N, C-alpha and C positions, 0 to 999 in steps of 0.2 A: 761098763757105770754109768751113768746118767748122771749129773751135778746142776744144779740150777747154781748161776753166778747172781745176787742180788748186788746191786750196785748201788751201793751211796754216797750222797753228798752235800755238802749245805747249797738247796738251791741261792744263800746270796753267795757263795761265791762265781757261782755261775752265772748273775748277772750284771756280777762287778766287772765280766769278759770283752771285752771289746766285741764289738760284731766281726771284724775278723778272727780274732781268736776265736770266739765262740765257731767260726764256721771251721774251721782250722783240725779242732774238736773232732770236728761235726766229719770231717775229711778221714779224723783215722778210727775215728767208731766206724766208716761206711769202710773201711782197708780191713780190720780189725774183722769185722763181718765177715769179709771176703775171705780173710785168712782160712778163718776157721771153716769153712761150706767149701774150703778150697783142697782142704785137712781133711772131711771127717768129719768134726768134729761139730757143729752145726747141726743140732737139732729146730726144725723145723714145726716142729710143734708140738704140746702141753701134753708128756704125759701124763696116766689116768693114775700112777699110781702116786702115794701121797713121799713131802720133804721128810726126812732122818728125822729124828729129835736135834734141837740143839746143838746136844752134847757130843753129837759127827762134827759140828760144823768148827772151817778157817777161814778168821779174818784174816784182807790181802792186803797189805796199801803198798808200794813203793813213794818211799821217800827218797831227793838228791840219787836216782838209781837204786835202790838199794827194796831189797823184798822187807818186811818187818808180817810178820806174822803172829795173832794171835789164836788160839783157843776158841773155840765157840763165838758165837753171833756179839757183836762187839759194835755201836756206831753210834760216835758221840750226839747227844744229845743236838747237837745244830745237823746231824746233817738227818735227809730224808730218803729214804728210797724214788730212786729217779729209775730205774728199768731192769732190764734181767736178762740174762739166756740161758739156755739152758745146753750144755754144749754133751758131750761122749766122752769122756775119758776111761782110757785105760785102767786109772788107780787116783788117791788121791792127789800123789805126787803129781801126776802129771794135769790134772785138772789144779791144782794149785800154780802152777804153772803159764795154765792160760789164760787163771783172774788172771798174774802179776801183765797181764800185756793191754789189760781191757783199760783202755784213756783214765779213764774215769779212779781208779787205783791210785792215780799222785798225785788228786786232793782230796778226795774221797778213803771209800773203803769198799773191797767186793768178795761179801759172803759166800763163801762156799762149803754146799750142803750140797751131797745124794738123795738120792730118791729114794724108795724102798720097795723092792721090786717084790706087787702083789702079787699070787697066783691065781689062775683059772678068774 
């Protein structure tokens, strides 16, 4: 099943990082992308299918190494959509586990939404 991982983060927090910290996090994103490509979870193109309703969403945050889940979409008003990944996962639990590895989950949130398969 395909899932979109929507990455929300406060731009002000990113801008507050030093150049070295920003480069380090970009390196973490590059490594994450390589990892999901290697494991076959990466989807290189946007499918034509729509996203499922927001009631199917789960938001993932990682704070102090602990994963926190919230049902539905939930972004703090200070957070902005900064990017996304489209992944292939066996089920929602696998997609949530992958979302917890996105570097932005440590400061922001990752909304996990399944795609709806449209036949024809």
